[in-house]
N, C-alpha and C positions, 0 to 999 in steps of 0.2 A: 514260484510267485503265485499269488492269489488272483483268480479271475472270476470267481463266483462264490456265492455263499456269504458267511459272516466270519470275520477273523478278529480276535481280540488278543492283545498282549499287555502286559502290566509291568511296572517297575517301581522300585522304591528308592528315594533319595536317602542314602546312608549317612553322607557327610558333605558339608558345603564349606568350602574354604572362603574366608572373608577376604575382601579385596586388600585389606591391610596386610593380611598374612601372605597373600600371593605376590604383593608388590616387593620388587627387589631393587632399590635405587629409585631414581626419579622417573617421571613419565606418567603417562595415563594409568589410572587404576584399572586393572583387569576386573571383569565381572563374571559371575557365574553364568553358564549358557546351558539350557536344556531345551532341545527340539525333538519332538517325537512324532512320527507319522509314517507315511507310506511314499515309496518312490518306485520309478521303473529301473530296470537293469542298466539303463544308459545314463542315469543321473550321476552327478558328482558325488564323490565319496562322503563329503559333508553336506548336511541339509543347508542349503542356501536359497537364493531367490531364483531357483532354476524352474523352468516350465515342466520339468520331470518329476516334481514331488508336490505333495501337500502335507503340511504339518502344524502342530500346535506348539507354541513356546511357553515357557514356565510363567511368563507374565501374563498369559491369557490371550495372546494373539494367535490367530489363525492365518496362515501364510499359503498362498498358492501363487507361483510366479512372483511377480513384483507387487502383488496385492497383499497387504498386511492389515488385518482388521481385528479389533478387540471383540472376541466372540465367547470367551470363557473367563471363569474365575482364575486367579493366580493359584500356583501350587508352590509348596515349599518342602523343607526338609521333614523327614518322617512320614510324609504322605505316600499312599499307594496310589499310583496313577495308572489308569487303563486307557487304551485307545481301541475303539471299535471301528472296524471297517465293514460297512454293510454293502455288499454286492449282490444280495439276494433279489433277483428281479421280481419276485412276487410280493416283496415287502413295499409298503408306501414310502419308505424311507431308503429306498434303493440308491446306491451310488452316493453314500454319505459317509462322514466320519464324525465320531463323537468322542469327547474326552470325559473320563470319569475320575473323581478323586475320592479315596476311601469308600468306594463302592456306590457312590452317588454321582449322577450325571451333573457336570458343571458347564456343559455347553449344549446348545441345541445341535441337532445333526447338521453338519456343514457339507454343502454339496461339493462333490469332487468336480474339478475342472473338466471340461469336455475332452480335452486332449489326454486325460488319463483314463477315461471310460473305455473298457474293452481291453485295456492293456494288463499284463501281468504286474501285480504291484507287490512290493516286498516292505516288510517292516524296517523302519530306518530310525536310528537314534544318534544324535550329535550332542555331546556334552563337553564342558570345560570347567574345571575348578570344582567339580563335585564327584563323589563316588555313588555308583548305582548298583542295585540288585535287580536283575532282569528275570522275568519269569515267562 
C-alpha cells in the first residue's frame, strides 16, 4: 500500500452497457456503476459506504463513509480518468485525492478522512455494466 508520496492511476471506459441492454425481464433497470479511489486492506471488496475507503463516483460524487457530496464533474465513455492520491507531507495539498478527466482536473483536492490518514492505502475500483482499461 501507499503511505507517503504521490500515487496516480488512470483508466478508460471502453464500453458502457445501456440499462435496456442489461435488463432481462421485468424489474428495476440496472445502471452503470463506476467508483474509483483508495481503501485500506481491511475494506470490503466492493467500494461501498465503508469507513475504510474514499472514492469518486462516475456521476461526480465524492464518498467517504456515509458522506456523499457532489465534488466533481461527471465522467463518461471514452474518457481517460485519473485519480491522484497526495500523501506528500511537504505539499500544501497533503492527504488529499483529486480526479482528472482527459488530463484536466475535474475536482478540487478532497481531504482524506482522519481515519485513513497514516494507513497504507490501495487503489480500488468497483464497476458494473461497463468495460475498463486500467493503467
